[in-house]
Backbone as a printed PyTorch tensor [residue, N CA C, xyz], in Angstrom:
tensor([[[134.9760,  14.8290, -31.6530],
         [135.7570,  15.9870, -32.0390],
         [137.2080,  15.7800, -31.6000]],

        [[138.1200,  16.1410, -32.4550],
         [139.5370,  15.9730, -32.1430],
         [139.9590,  16.9350, -31.0320]],

        [[140.8540,  16.4430, -30.2210],
         [141.3600,  17.2590, -29.1220],
         [142.2970,  18.3280, -29.6760]],

        [[142.1400,  19.5590, -29.2010],
         [143.0010,  20.6300, -29.6900],
         [144.3680,  20.5720, -29.0090]],

        [[145.3410,  21.1100, -29.6920],
         [146.7020,  21.1320, -29.1500],
         [146.7600,  21.9600, -27.8700]],

        [[146.0340,  23.0990, -27.8500],
         [146.0490,  23.9560, -26.6680],
         [145.4240,  23.2410, -25.4610]],

        [[144.4030,  22.4190, -25.7160],
         [143.7620,  21.6560, -24.6380],
         [144.7580,  20.6670, -24.0320]],

        [[145.4100,  19.9210, -24.8880],
         [146.3570,  18.9070, -24.4170],
         [147.5460,  19.5500, -23.6930]],

        [[148.0640,  20.6410, -24.2370],
         [149.1900,  21.3470, -23.6240],
         [148.8070,  21.8720, -22.2430]],

        [[147.6380,  22.5100, -22.1540],
         [147.1740,  23.0510, -20.8790],
         [146.9560,  21.9390, -19.8600]],

        [[146.3070,  20.8620, -20.2730],
         [146.0240,  19.7440, -19.3670],
         [147.3180,  19.1210, -18.8360]],

        [[148.2790,  18.9030, -19.7090],
         [149.5570,  18.3270, -19.2690],
         [150.3080,  19.2740, -18.3340]],

        [[150.2730,  20.5690, -18.6240],
         [150.9580,  21.5570, -17.7840],
         [150.3640,  21.5740, -16.3740]],

        [[149.0340,  21.6100, -16.2810],
         [148.3820,  21.6540, -14.9710],
         [148.5790,  20.3400, -14.2140]],

        [[148.4660,  19.2240, -14.9060],
         [148.6650,  17.9230, -14.2600],
         [150.0740,  17.8230, -13.6740]],

        [[151.0590,  18.2790, -14.4230],
         [152.4410,  18.2510, -13.9310],
         [152.5890,  19.1540, -12.7090]],

        [[151.9470,  20.3240, -12.7440],
         [152.0370,  21.2760, -11.6430],
         [151.4910,  20.6900, -10.3420]],

        [[150.4160,  19.8870, -10.4250],
         [149.8200,  19.3270,  -9.2040],
         [150.2130,  17.8600,  -8.9780]],

        [[151.2600,  17.4310,  -9.6770],
         [151.8410,  16.0890,  -9.4820],
         [150.8530,  14.9570,  -9.7060]],

        [[150.1420,  15.0160, -10.8140],
         [149.2600,  13.9220, -11.1820],
         [149.3320,  13.7570, -12.6950]],

        [[148.4710,  12.9050, -13.2680],
         [148.5070,  12.6620, -14.7040],
         [147.2430,  13.1470, -15.3860]],

        [[147.3980,  13.5070, -16.6430],
         [146.2860,  13.9380, -17.4760],
         [145.5880,  12.7040, -18.0280]],

        [[144.2710,  12.6580, -17.9070],
         [143.4690,  11.5650, -18.4400],
         [142.9130,  12.0120, -19.7880]],

        [[143.4350,  11.4530, -20.8830],
         [142.9510,  11.8730, -22.2010],
         [141.8070,  11.0020, -22.6980]],

        [[141.2860,  10.1290, -21.8310],
         [140.1480,   9.2870, -22.1980],
         [138.8450,   9.8940, -21.7100]],

        [[137.8510,   9.0470, -21.4900],
         [136.5600,   9.5160, -20.9820],
         [136.6970,   9.9620, -19.5400]],

        [[135.8280,  10.8630, -19.1270],
         [135.8760,  11.3740, -17.7600],
         [136.5950,  12.7000, -17.6890]],

        [[136.7960,  13.1540, -16.4550],
         [137.4440,  14.4590, -16.2710],
         [138.9030,  14.3990, -16.7090]],

        [[139.4420,  15.5530, -17.0560],
         [140.8100,  15.6120, -17.5680],
         [141.8560,  15.3630, -16.4930]],

        [[141.6600,  15.9620, -15.3060],
         [142.6540,  15.8480, -14.2400],
         [141.9270,  15.5870, -12.9330]],

        [[142.3340,  14.5250, -12.2460],
         [141.7370,  14.1720, -10.9560],
         [142.8670,  13.9250,  -9.9770]],

        [[142.8790,  14.7160,  -8.9020],
         [143.8540,  14.4950,  -7.8350],
         [143.0850,  14.3570,  -6.5400]],

        [[143.7830,  14.0790,  -5.4560],
         [143.0850,  13.9430,  -4.1760],
         [142.5650,  15.2890,  -3.6860]],

        [[143.0950,  16.3930,  -4.2330],
         [142.6990,  17.7240,  -3.7890],
         [141.7260,  18.4500,  -4.7070]],

        [[141.6210,  18.0360,  -5.9600],
         [140.7680,  18.7640,  -6.9000],
         [140.4500,  17.9340,  -8.1370]],

        [[139.3510,  18.3170,  -8.7960],
         [138.9650,  17.7650, -10.0870],
         [138.9750,  18.9250, -11.0670]],

        [[139.6510,  18.7220, -12.2130],
         [139.8320,  19.8230, -13.1600],
         [139.4260,  19.3810, -14.5590]],

        [[138.6110,  20.1980, -15.1990],
         [138.2070,  19.9650, -16.5790],
         [138.7840,  21.1030, -17.4150]],

        [[139.6260,  20.7710, -18.3780],
         [140.2560,  21.7730, -19.2400],
         [139.3410,  22.0100, -20.4390]],

        [[139.0880,  23.2710, -20.7490],
         [138.1620,  23.6110, -21.8220],
         [138.6820,  24.7240, -22.7170]],

        [[138.3180,  24.6410, -23.9910],
         [138.5640,  25.7070, -24.9550],
         [137.3410,  26.6360, -24.9280]],

        [[137.4190,  27.8000, -25.5650],
         [136.2480,  28.6880, -25.5600],
         [134.9830,  28.0170, -26.1170]],

        [[135.1510,  27.1080, -27.0580],
         [134.0110,  26.4440, -27.6890],
         [133.3670,  25.3910, -26.7870]],

        [[134.0960,  24.8710, -25.7990],
         [133.5770,  23.7500, -25.0080],
         [133.3080,  24.0790, -23.5410]],

        [[133.4960,  25.3240, -23.1410],
         [133.3090,  25.7130, -21.7330],
         [131.9180,  25.3520, -21.2170]],

        [[130.9080,  25.5260, -22.0380],
         [129.5260,  25.2810, -21.6020],
         [129.2940,  23.8380, -21.1450]],

        [[130.0800,  22.8940, -21.6300],
         [129.9210,  21.4750, -21.2650],
         [130.5840,  21.1190, -19.9450]],

        [[131.4360,  21.9720, -19.4380],
         [132.2950,  21.6320, -18.3040],
         [131.5480,  21.3120, -17.0120]],

        [[130.5690,  22.1150, -16.6440],
         [129.8760,  21.8670, -15.3750],
         [129.1850,  20.5110, -15.3780]],

        [[128.6450,  20.1100, -16.5060],
         [128.0280,  18.7870, -16.6060],
         [129.0450,  17.6800, -16.4010]],

        [[130.2440,  17.8720, -16.9110],
         [131.2870,  16.8600, -16.7580],
         [131.8060,  16.8010, -15.3270]],

        [[131.7450,  17.9210, -14.6200],
         [132.2250,  17.9600, -13.2340],
         [131.1600,  17.5140, -12.2390]],

        [[129.9110,  17.4620, -12.6640],
         [128.8120,  17.0870, -11.7770],
         [129.0440,  15.6760, -11.2260]],

        [[128.8120,  15.5280,  -9.9400],
         [128.9460,  14.2160,  -9.3080],
         [130.3130,  13.9620,  -8.6910]],

        [[131.2860,  14.7900,  -9.0210],
         [132.6130,  14.6110,  -8.4280],
         [132.6670,  15.3260,  -7.0880]],

        [[133.3070,  14.7060,  -6.1270],
         [133.4170,  15.2950,  -4.7950],
         [134.6390,  16.1910,  -4.7150]],

        [[134.5790,  17.1270,  -3.8080],
         [135.7080,  18.0150,  -3.5710],
         [135.7390,  19.1820,  -4.5340]],

        [[136.7430,  20.0350,  -4.3800],
         [136.8660,  21.2160,  -5.2310],
         [136.9150,  20.8440,  -6.7180]],

        [[136.1760,  21.5980,  -7.5260],
         [136.1220,  21.3350,  -8.9690],
         [136.4010,  22.6290,  -9.7220]],

        [[137.2140,  22.5220, -10.7610],
         [137.6420,  23.6980, -11.5140],
         [137.4710,  23.4980, -13.0130]],

        [[137.1740,  24.6010, -13.6850],
         [137.2630,  24.6500, -15.1390],
         [138.5450,  25.4160, -15.4300]],

        [[139.4310,  24.8170, -16.2120],
         [140.6720,  25.4860, -16.6000],
         [140.5360,  25.9080, -18.0630]],

        [[140.6480,  27.1910, -18.3140],
         [140.5430,  27.7050, -19.6780],
         [141.8760,  27.6420, -20.3930]],

        [[141.8240,  27.3300, -21.6890],
         [143.0600,  27.2320, -22.4680],
         [143.5930,  28.6030, -22.8810]],

        [[142.7510,  29.6310, -22.7840],
         [143.1830,  30.9930, -23.1070],
         [142.2920,  31.9810, -22.3520]],

        [[142.5630,  33.2590, -22.5340],
         [141.8190,  34.2960, -21.7970],
         [140.3180,  34.2640, -22.1090]],

        [[139.9840,  34.0260, -23.3610],
         [138.5730,  33.9490, -23.7550],
         [137.8660,  32.8040, -23.0290]],

        [[138.5160,  31.6450, -22.9530],
         [137.9280,  30.4950, -22.2590],
         [137.7900,  30.7670, -20.7690]],

        [[138.7710,  31.4370, -20.1840],
         [138.7050,  31.7830, -18.7520],
         [137.5290,  32.7220, -18.4990]],

        [[137.3520,  33.7220, -19.3600],
         [136.2320,  34.6550, -19.2060],
         [134.8880,  33.9390, -19.3280]],

        [[134.7760,  33.0240, -20.2900],
         [133.5390,  32.2550, -20.4460],
         [133.3060,  31.3570, -19.2360]],

        [[134.3830,  30.7880, -18.6990],
         [134.2660,  29.9370, -17.5050],
         [133.8010,  30.7470, -16.3040]],

        [[134.2710,  31.9940, -16.1870],
         [133.8300,  32.8570, -15.0920],
         [132.3210,  33.0990, -15.1820]],

        [[131.8160,  33.3150, -16.3870],
         [130.3700,  33.5070, -16.5840],
         [129.6080,  32.2210, -16.2720]],

        [[130.1360,  31.0930, -16.7380],
         [129.4750,  29.8050, -16.5480],
         [129.3920,  29.4180, -15.0780]],

        [[130.4160,  29.7340, -14.3010],
         [130.4520,  29.3170, -12.8930],
         [129.8320,  30.3290, -11.9460]],

        [[129.3650,  31.4590, -12.4640],
         [128.7430,  32.4760, -11.6070],
         [127.5630,  31.8480, -10.8650]],

        [[127.5650,  31.9600,  -9.5360],
         [126.4830,  31.4090,  -8.7310],
         [126.5840,  29.9120,  -8.4870]],

        [[127.7170,  29.3130,  -8.8060],
         [127.9230,  27.8740,  -8.5770],
         [129.1060,  27.6590,  -7.6320]],

        [[129.3360,  26.4150,  -7.2570],
         [130.4720,  26.0800,  -6.3970],
         [131.7460,  25.8140,  -7.2010]],

        [[131.6470,  25.8170,  -8.5190],
         [132.7990,  25.5490,  -9.3680],
         [133.7830,  26.6960,  -9.3910]],

        [[135.0550,  26.3590,  -9.5170],
         [136.1100,  27.3570,  -9.5950],
         [136.6550,  27.4640, -11.0030]],

        [[137.5590,  28.4250, -11.1940],
         [138.1560,  28.6640, -12.5100],
         [139.6650,  28.7950, -12.3690]],

        [[140.3840,  28.1780, -13.3100],
         [141.8440,  28.2900, -13.3890],
         [142.2190,  28.8350, -14.7570]],

        [[143.4010,  29.4650, -14.8190],
         [143.9120,  29.8730, -16.1210],
         [144.7160,  28.7270, -16.7250]],

        [[145.3210,  28.9560, -17.8800],
         [146.0390,  27.8770, -18.5630],
         [147.3620,  27.5020, -17.8980]],

        [[147.7460,  28.2360, -16.8650],
         [148.9630,  27.9060, -16.1150],
         [148.6410,  27.1530, -14.8190]],

        [[147.3520,  26.9880, -14.5290],
         [146.9470,  26.3150, -13.3020],
         [146.7880,  27.2540, -12.1250]],

        [[146.8000,  28.5580, -12.3830],
         [146.5840,  29.5420, -11.3150],
         [145.0850,  29.6850, -11.0800]],

        [[144.6810,  29.6920,  -9.8230],
         [143.2630,  29.7960,  -9.4950],
         [142.8080,  31.2420,  -9.6590]],

        [[141.8200,  31.4430, -10.5100],
         [141.2410,  32.7570, -10.7570],
         [140.0240,  32.9470,  -9.8520]],

        [[139.2040,  31.8970,  -9.7510],
         [138.0360,  31.8930,  -8.8690],
         [138.1040,  30.5960,  -8.0630]],

        [[138.2130,  30.6720,  -6.7610],
         [138.2920,  29.4550,  -5.9400],
         [136.9950,  28.6540,  -5.9730]],

        [[137.1160,  27.3500,  -5.9330],
         [135.9590,  26.4850,  -5.8090],
         [135.5290,  26.5130,  -4.3450]],

        [[134.2320,  26.5980,  -4.1120],
         [133.7470,  26.6150,  -2.7330],
         [133.3030,  25.2350,  -2.2590]],

        [[133.5360,  24.2200,  -3.0810],
         [133.2230,  22.8520,  -2.6460],
         [134.2170,  22.4200,  -1.5930]],

        [[133.7310,  21.6710,  -0.6200],
         [134.6070,  21.1710,   0.4390],
         [135.2460,  19.8580,   0.0150]],

        [[136.4390,  19.6110,   0.5370],
         [137.1510,  18.3610,   0.2260],
         [136.5070,  17.1690,   0.8290]]])
């Protein structure tokens, strides 16, 4: 499936904010020493936890819009995963330890 413009824009914005680079290949979208972030659209939120599985440290799903953020909040309920908005602001903190 082709990458959406909103996905790429959000991923680049968050990567720049945390001083790292966006990975547009296989694997998670953004990986820094402090967090692992998977950027998702409303249609792909359900896949995010599987993609974050196995990564150490705080892990976040970043929604490309309000609908994606709301779906991410539902998906991460009862998990250690956190949620970010499309600006990189933490909506739900990840409870995973670094």
